C-alpha positions in Angstrom: -2.2 17.3 12.2 -1.1 15.0 9.5 2.6 14.4 9.2 4.5 14.4 6.2 7.7 13.1 4.3 10.8 15.2 4.0 11.8 15.0 0.2 9.8 12.0 -0.7 10.9 9.8 -3.7 9.3 7.2 -5.8 9.9 3.5 -5.1 8.9 0.4 -6.6 7.9 -2.6 -4.5 7.3 -6.5 -5.7 4.8 -8.1 -2.8 5.2 -11.6 -2.5 2.2 -13.6 -4.2 2.0 -16.2 -1.7 -1.1 -17.8 -3.6 0.8 -18.3 -6.7 4.2 -19.5 -4.9 4.7 -23.1 -4.4 5.7 -23.4 -0.6 6.9 -26.3 1.9 5.1 -26.5 4.6 8.2 -28.0 6.6 10.7 -25.7 5.9 8.1 -22.6 5.6 10.1 -21.4 2.4 9.2 -21.2 -1.4 10.0 -24.4 -3.2 11.6 -22.7 -6.4 11.3 -19.1 -6.5 9.1 -16.9 -5.1 6.0 -15.4 -7.1 5.9 -11.4 -7.2 2.9 -9.3 -7.7 2.9 -6.5 -10.4 5.1 -3.4 -9.5 3.7 -1.1 -7.0 4.8 2.5 -7.1 4.8 4.5 -3.8 6.4 7.6 -2.7 8.6 7.3 0.6 11.2 9.1 2.5 14.5 7.3 2.3 17.5 6.8 5.0 20.6 4.9 4.0 22.8 3.2 7.0 26.2 4.8 7.4 27.9 1.1 8.1 27.8 -1.1 4.9 30.4 -3.6 6.6 29.6 -7.5 7.2 29.3 -8.7 10.6 31.1 -11.9 11.1 29.5 -14.3 13.8 30.3 -17.9 14.7 27.2 -18.9 12.7 28.3 -17.0 9.7 28.2 -13.5 8.2 24.8 -11.9 10.0 22.9 -9.7 8.0 22.9 -6.2 8.6 20.2 -3.5 7.8 21.0 -1.2 4.8 18.5 1.5 5.6 15.0 2.0 5.8 11.8 3.5 3.7 9.3 5.9 5.6 6.1 5.5 4.2 2.5 7.5 5.0 0.2 4.8 5.9 -2.7 7.0 4.3 -0.7 6.7 1.1 -0.5 2.8 1.2 -4.2 2.2 2.3 -5.0 4.5 -0.9 -2.9 2.1 -3.2 -4.4 -1.1 -1.2 -0.8 -1.9 -0.3 0.3 -3.9 2.9 4.0 -4.0 3.1 5.1 -7.3 4.4 8.9 -8.6 5.4 10.2 -10.1 2.3 8.9 -7.8 0.0 11.4 -6.7 -3.1 12.2 -3.2 -3.5 13.3 -3.0 -7.1 13.7 0.9 -7.6 14.5 3.7 -5.5 14.2 7.2 -7.3 16.2 6.4 -10.4 18.5 3.6 -9.1 17.6 -0.1 -10.0 18.1 -2.1 -6.7 17.5 -5.5 -5.5 16.7 -4.8 -1.7 14.2 -6.8 0.5 12.1 -5.8 3.7 13.7 -7.3 6.5 11.3 -5.8 9.4 8.5 -3.1 10.0 7.8 -0.6 12.6 4.8 1.3 13.1 5.2 4.9 14.3 3.7 8.6 14.6 1.2 7.9 16.8 -0.8 11.2 16.8 -3.8 11.6 19.1 -5.9 12.8 16.0 -4.7 10.0 13.6 -6.2 7.0 15.7 -3.0 5.0 15.6 0.4 5.0 13.6 0.1 7.5 10.8 3.9 6.1 9.4 5.4 2.8 8.6 9.0 2.3 8.6 10.2 -0.5 6.3 13.6 -1.8 7.2 15.7 -3.2 4.3 18.7 -5.3 3.5 20.5 -6.7 0.4 19.5 -10.4 0.9 16.3 -12.1 0.5 14.8 -13.4 4.2 13.1 -16.3 5.1 9.5 -15.4 4.6 
């Protein structure tokens, strides 16, 4: 049994192009701006978080996850896409956004699927270190 998405919507993702980005090896970050690949159009199920308040801490404001996108791994492999932390989400449905993937969790481990069949990509509104 293959899982399906509930109300999938189109999303556009720009992946980091590490081969074209100038990196500072000591700081492990881009020297100027991160180069990105062409826009990839995928279908995903979205879940926005309820809380949108910044979380002040001793070291400053901590970034909160704003929600997640749920992808079918079969769709990702069909488009030759590997979602990574730091990839930019530029459009969700009709809304133009500037969100970044902050974490990934493989889910949907069904016996007949041979491993995870879904991927949760958590996103936030600030660019994390890559």
